[in-house]
N, C-alpha and C positions, 0 to 999 in steps of 0.2 A: 812170565806167565800173565796172560791177559784175561781178565774176568769181565763178563757181561753182567750187569745188574738189571733186573726187571723190577720196575716200581709200579705200584698201583695207586691211583689217586682216590679221592673220596667218592667218585662216581663209579669206581671199579674199573676204570680204563687202565690198561697196562701199557707202560712205555719202557723201552730198553735203553741203556746207556752203559758206557764203560765205567770202570772205577774212577778214572780221572774226571769224567764228565759228572759223575754222581757227587764227587767232592766239591765241584764248583757250582752245582745247581742245588736249589733247596729241595729237600726230600719231599716228594709228592705224597708219600704215605703219611706224613706227619702234618697234614694241613689242618687237622682238627685243633680245637682250642687246647692249648697246653695247660690251662688251669682246670680242665675237665678231669673228673676222677678217672683213674686207670681202669675201672671196671666197665666203662662205656666203650663198646667196640663197634659202634654204629658206622664209623668211617674206616674200619679195618677191612681189608678184602677177605672174603671167605675162600675156602679151599676150592670151591667150584668155579670161582672167577679167575683163578690163576692156574694155568695149565702146567703140570709138572711132569710131562712125558719126557722120557729119556731117549735120545737118539744117539747112536754111536758116532755119527758123523758131525753132530752138533755139540754134544757134551752132556753132562749131567746137570739137571736143574734141581735146585733145592729151594724150599720155601721157609722163610722165617716169619711165622705167624704173628709174633709180637711186634716186629718192625714194619710188616706189610711189604716186604721186598723179597724178590726171588733172585737168586744168583745163578749164573750160567758159567760153568767152568769150560773155557774154550780150549783147554789143553787135551781134552779127551780124544778129539778126532781131527781138529783143524790145526793148521800150522800158522803161527802168528805172521810169518813173512808173507805167506800167501794172502792172508787177510789184509795186511798192510798194502800189498801190491794191488789187490782188488779195490781197496778204499782209495788209494792214490789214483787208480785208473778211473774210478767213479768220479772223484773230484775233478780230475782233468777233463773228463767228458762233460761234467756239469758246468765247468768253467767255459768250455767251448760253447756249450749250449747258451749259457747266459750271455757270453760275449756276442754270439750271433743275434740273440734277441735284442741286446742293447744296440748293436750295429744297425738292425732293422729300424729301431726307434729313431736312432740318429739319422739314418737315411730318410725316414719320413719327415723329420724336422728340416733336413736340408732341402727336401723337395718342397715343403711348405714355404721355406725361406725363398727359394728360387721362384716359386709361384707368386709370392708376395712382391718380389722385385720386378717380375714381369708385369704384374698387375699395376704396380706403382708407375712403371715406365709407360704402360698403356694409358693410365689416367693422366700422366703428365702430357702425353701426346694429345689426348682428348682435350685437356685444359688449354693447350696451345691452339688447337683447332677452334675451340669455343671462343678463345680470346680473339682469334683472327676474324671469326664470324661476327663477334660483337663489335670489333673495330670497323668492319665493313658496313654493318648496320648503322653505326654512328655516322660514318662518312655519307652513306646514302641518305640518312635523315637530314644531314646538313645540306647536301646538294638539293634535296627536295625543298627544304626551307628556302634556299637561295633561289630556286626556280619558281617558287610559289607566286611571286608578283607577275612573272611572265605568263604563267598558267592562267592567272586571273585575267590578264590582258587578252589572252587567246579566247577565253570564255566571253569577254565583252565584245570582241571582234566578231565572234560567231553569232552573238545576239544581234549585232548591228547588221551583219550580212543577212540574217533571217528577216529583219525588218525591211532592209533594202529590197530583198526579193519580193516581199509582200507589196511594197510600193511599186515595183516594176510590174507585177501582175495587175495591179489596179490601173497603172498608167497604160498598159497594153489594152486593157478592157475599155478605158476611156477613149483611147485612140481609135479603137474599132467602132465605137459608137459615133465618134466624130466623122469618121470616114463614111459610115452609113448615112448620116444626115447630109453630108456634102453630096453624096451621090443622089440623094432624093432632091436636093435643091437644084442640082444640075439638070435633072430631067424636067423640070418645070420650065 
């Protein structure tokens, strides 16, 4: 015979448990100070907070006003084997649900792990590219430094060519003046 026990806590909230559960859990109705005088009922549930309706398919409910608990006799209309089967089915379905939720979380973590691995591979690839670019820049800087004396010589030659060009223009102008004077002297 399976008995359901209804317990009311100090706020008047009602909870249900089997006799076995009630023996292993502390009594919610007895949460008041044990040293308090017995005539103080401020934490005891009143009759209007605990429903005592009787249903033939559920069983008869009784109220123990001194202990603050209500008991439900489950032998009145339900069969214990049917309840056990329903409880077993509920626990199996709850297990499946929780396993599904946990597998989703595990899949999320696996996805994050694979994303981290792909990101790490990309960063390693980018690090390799950056190292190659850095090495190429160092090589270019070294080549530029080795070519700098030649570039300086080219700049000097360019300056010399510019001054020679100016001298050639002056020489051309001087030769034109000389030619003009020679023609004047020839005419006389």
